[in-house]
C-alpha positions in Angstrom: 116.9 103.9 89.0 116.7 104.9 85.3 119.6 104.3 82.9 119.6 107.0 80.2 121.5 106.0 77.0 123.1 108.5 74.8 123.0 112.3 75.3 119.9 113.3 77.3 121.0 116.9 78.0 118.4 118.3 75.5 115.6 116.4 77.4 116.9 117.0 81.0 113.9 119.2 82.0 111.6 116.2 81.6 113.3 114.6 84.6 112.4 117.7 86.7 108.7 116.8 86.1 109.2 113.8 88.4 108.8 114.3 92.2 111.8 115.6 94.0 113.9 112.8 95.4 112.3 110.2 93.1 115.4 108.2 92.5 118.7 107.9 90.6 119.3 108.9 87.0 122.3 107.1 85.6 123.7 108.8 82.5 125.6 106.8 79.8 127.3 109.8 78.0 125.8 113.2 78.3 127.6 115.8 76.2 128.2 117.9 79.3 127.9 115.9 82.6 128.4 118.9 84.8 125.5 120.7 83.1 123.3 117.6 83.7 124.3 117.5 87.4 123.8 121.3 87.9 120.3 121.1 86.4 119.3 118.1 88.5 121.1 118.8 91.8 118.8 118.9 94.8 116.1 117.1 92.8 117.5 113.8 91.5 120.6 111.8 92.4 122.8 111.7 89.4 125.1 108.8 88.5 127.8 108.4 85.9 130.3 111.0 84.6 133.3 108.8 84.0 133.8 107.9 80.4 134.7 104.2 80.0 137.2 105.1 77.3 139.2 107.0 79.9 139.5 103.9 82.0 140.2 101.6 79.0 142.8 103.7 77.3 143.8 106.6 79.5 147.0 106.9 81.6 146.6 106.6 85.3 147.6 110.2 85.8 144.7 111.4 83.5 142.2 109.1 85.3 143.3 110.6 88.6 143.1 114.2 87.3 139.7 113.7 85.7 138.0 112.1 88.7 139.6 114.6 91.1 138.3 117.6 89.0 134.9 116.0 88.7 134.5 115.3 92.4 135.9 118.8 93.3 133.0 120.3 91.3 130.3 118.0 92.5 131.1 116.5 95.9 130.5 119.6 98.1 126.8 119.7 96.9 126.1 115.9 97.2 123.5 114.0 95.2 126.0 112.2 93.1 127.2 108.6 92.6 130.6 108.3 90.9 130.2 105.7 88.2 131.2 104.8 84.7 128.7 105.6 81.9 128.2 101.8 81.5 128.6 98.9 83.9 131.3 96.9 82.3 134.7 97.3 80.9 136.3 95.2 78.1 138.8 92.5 78.9 141.7 94.5 77.6 141.2 97.3 80.2 144.6 97.6 82.0 144.2 96.4 85.7 146.3 99.3 86.7 143.7 101.7 85.3 140.9 100.0 87.2 142.9 100.2 90.4 143.5 103.9 89.7 139.8 104.5 89.2 139.0 102.8 92.5 141.8 104.4 94.5 141.1 107.8 93.1 137.5 107.5 94.0 138.5 106.6 97.6 141.1 109.3 97.8 138.8 112.2 96.6 135.3 110.9 97.2 135.2 109.9 100.8 134.1 112.6 103.2 
């Protein structure tokens, strides 16, 4: 697994130089996550796509809508791990938003 900080969209082709199926590329905050996934699908498992700011400050309805739309675009193809762009949330993150993130992932992400 490689964690890619910042926006690596301009350098995404370098990942395609690795062997197909090499591992997981975890993206912190690409400018356009769907473009990253479309470029790497079938070659590299892609992880990330959920902005931490959405979970920290978003309304539960917006969290649900964002994750639903993301999974509707990506899930049918596979090769994706739903994740935040970073691995921790600040203490002030509303517990309701964390529950919404988890429940929405279960609702739309399970085959």
